[in-house]
C-alpha angles and dihedrals in degrees: 000000000000126000093261090064094051119083099221093186086069097046128082119267089240090056091050091047092049090049092051089048095049103035102034110020090039092048092049094050089052099040104038096068090047093049089048089059093043094049090048092048096052092045090054095045101035104019096101091056098034108043091180088072091078087059091045089051093046096045094047092050093049088051088049093051093046093047092046088056093042093052094046091052092046094047095047104032111021119024096051089050091053090055090049091047091054092050093044112017116207132161090227093057092045091052090050091051093049092046090053090047090050090057089059095050099094090044090057090050087053093051092049090051093047090051091051091051090048092051089051097048092047095045090241091318094304109155115214124253092251094053123113129234090270090054090052093047092049094053091045090051090047089052090052091047093051090051093047093049094047091050089046092052090045092056091048100041102034103031114018098038095047091047091052092048089048087055090054089055089062091066 
């Protein structure tokens, strides 16, 4: 079952947090280093013929840096607090969670903008005819990364955050 089939508004906050950690943070920790190598490889091999690859390389690595920071902050400051809040609800803990999330807001806007730019520069992740198998694999992996990140941000911005704000309205 994928996350589109699960009705997260009916699941516990802890289950949602665990899902995000496993299926999105875990995915990024595994795939980002591989994509770093792939984008570097195709830049070295094809960069003289495909000048846009320097932009692909740069955009990907900025996304990687932003998401590394995003995940560290979430894993240290936010997601554990959500689990604590669910076990022992308090207005103070909830306010702390929402303040921490608010600090990540601009960063998420930056990531969404960078993904949009990456889609544009890669022509929606379409590898050129003269690309090699590594080129094709890189663009397919970038497409999967884009999809995973957008779903990740959707779960956080459109499900988790509104549920937390709704909790605050109960106080």
